[in-house]
C-alpha positions in Angstrom: -116.7 -30.4 22.9 -115.4 -27.9 25.5 -117.0 -25.3 27.7 -116.6 -22.5 25.2 -118.4 -24.5 22.5 -121.1 -25.6 24.9 -121.8 -22.0 25.9 -122.4 -21.0 22.3 -125.0 -23.7 21.5 -128.4 -22.3 20.9 -131.6 -24.2 21.8 -132.5 -24.9 18.1 -129.1 -26.6 17.7 -129.8 -29.1 20.5 -131.8 -31.7 18.6 -129.2 -32.1 15.8 -126.1 -31.9 18.1 -127.6 -34.4 20.6 -127.6 -37.1 17.9 -123.9 -36.7 17.3 -122.6 -36.9 20.9 -119.6 -39.2 21.5 -119.0 -41.1 24.7 -116.4 -38.5 25.6 -119.0 -35.7 25.0 -121.5 -37.5 27.3 -118.9 -37.8 30.1 -118.1 -34.1 29.7 -121.7 -33.1 29.7 -122.6 -35.3 32.8 -119.7 -33.6 34.7 -120.9 -30.2 33.5 -124.3 -30.8 35.1 -122.7 -29.8 38.4 -121.3 -26.5 37.1 -122.3 -23.3 38.7 -122.5 -21.5 35.3 -126.2 -21.6 34.4 -125.6 -21.5 30.7 -123.2 -24.4 30.7 -125.3 -26.5 33.0 -128.5 -25.8 31.1 -127.0 -26.6 27.7 -125.4 -29.8 29.1 -128.8 -30.8 30.5 -130.7 -30.0 27.2 -128.2 -32.0 25.2 -128.4 -35.0 27.5 -132.1 -34.8 27.7 -132.5 -34.8 23.9 -129.9 -37.6 23.5 -131.8 -39.7 26.1 -135.0 -39.5 24.1 -133.2 -41.5 21.3 -130.2 -43.3 22.7 -129.4 -45.2 25.9 -126.0 -43.6 26.5 -126.9 -41.4 29.5 -128.5 -44.4 31.2 -124.9 -45.5 32.1 -124.8 -42.5 34.5 -128.0 -43.5 36.4 -126.2 -43.6 39.7 -125.0 -40.1 39.4 -128.5 -38.9 38.3 -130.0 -40.7 41.3 -127.7 -38.9 43.7 -129.1 -35.6 42.3 -132.5 -36.5 43.7 -131.2 -35.9 47.2 -129.1 -32.8 46.5 -129.6 -29.8 48.7 -129.7 -27.8 45.4 -133.2 -27.8 43.8 -131.7 -27.3 40.3 -129.7 -30.5 40.8 -132.8 -32.3 41.9 -134.7 -31.0 38.8 -131.9 -32.3 36.6 -132.0 -35.7 38.2 -135.8 -35.9 38.0 -135.9 -35.0 34.3 -133.0 -37.2 33.2 -134.2 -40.2 35.2 -137.7 -39.8 33.7 -136.2 -39.8 30.2 -133.9 -42.8 30.9 -136.5 -45.1 32.4 -137.1 -46.2 28.8 -133.6 -47.7 28.7 -133.9 -49.4 32.1 -133.3 -53.0 31.3 -131.4 -53.6 34.5 -134.3 -52.6 36.8 -132.5 -49.6 38.4 -135.7 -47.6 38.6 -137.1 -50.2 40.9 -134.4 -49.1 43.4 -134.8 -45.4 42.6 -138.6 -45.1 42.6 -139.0 -44.2 46.3 -136.4 -41.4 46.0 -138.1 -40.2 42.8 -141.6 -40.2 44.3 -140.4 -38.4 47.4 -139.8 -35.4 45.1 -143.5 -35.2 44.4 -143.8 -33.2 47.7 -140.4 -31.4 47.4 -140.0 -28.2 49.4 -139.8 -26.4 46.0 -143.1 -26.2 44.2 -141.4 -26.4 40.7 -139.5 -29.5 41.7 -142.7 -31.2 42.9 -144.4 -30.2 39.7 -141.6 -31.4 37.4 -141.5 -34.7 39.3 -145.2 -35.3 38.8 -145.1 -34.3 35.2 -142.1 -36.6 34.6 -144.3 -39.5 35.6 -145.9 -39.3 32.2 -142.6 -40.3 30.5 -142.0 -43.0 33.1 -145.5 -44.5 32.5 -144.9 -44.3 28.7 -141.8 -46.4 29.2 -143.1 -49.0 31.6 -146.1 -50.4 33.3 -144.1 -52.1 36.1 -144.7 -49.3 38.6 -148.3 -48.3 37.9 -149.7 -49.3 41.3 -146.9 -47.7 43.3 -147.3 -44.5 41.4 -151.1 -44.5 41.7 -150.8 -45.2 45.4 -148.3 -42.3 45.9 -150.4 -39.8 43.9 -153.7 -40.6 45.6 -152.1 -40.2 49.0 -150.2 -37.0 48.4 -150.7 -34.1 50.8 -150.3 -30.8 49.1 -151.0 -28.6 52.2 -147.5 -27.1 52.3 -148.1 -25.3 49.0 -150.1 -22.2 48.2 -153.6 -22.7 47.0 -152.7 -21.7 43.5 -149.9 -24.2 43.5 -152.1 -26.9 45.0 -154.5 -26.3 42.1 -151.7 -26.8 39.5 -150.3 -29.9 41.2 -153.8 -31.4 41.5 -154.2 -30.9 37.7 -150.9 -32.6 37.1 -151.8 -35.5 39.4 -155.2 -35.8 37.6 -153.4 -36.0 34.2 -151.1 -38.8 35.5 -154.0 -40.7 37.0 -155.9 -40.5 33.7 -153.0 -42.1 32.0 -153.1 -44.9 34.5 -156.9 -45.3 34.2 -156.7 -45.5 30.4 -154.2 -48.4 30.3 
């Protein structure tokens, strides 16, 4: 796979192509996550996200994904958040235990959409493991959303409620 091929991929091709990624493809795609070209970066993200739902290959790049959580660029934080949430299912080494505080800090990110995606990503994390239930519950029940507009607070509150319901129904 190269940048020209990656640019031409359509969204409906992602599920099939993600199943056929080689180790070299994954290395290329992880590097491409830092590209400035939106189309390249987005297609790389979509392929890695879809692959992560079925295979543990992207988990090997956990440390690079974790670094994205503290990026100055909100797009990079979003990429890290979503790919970490997908890869917790493969976390046999306990890496999320070391990452959870950085991840949860994004629940009150300066960018509303990043905060929202972080909270929504908790559903995938909770589906993958019960190890962090109390820490997640504690963080969500103590969140202050005052920095967001009222309409945004309402959406975040709804997302938080959804996650707390998952926790309550365990």
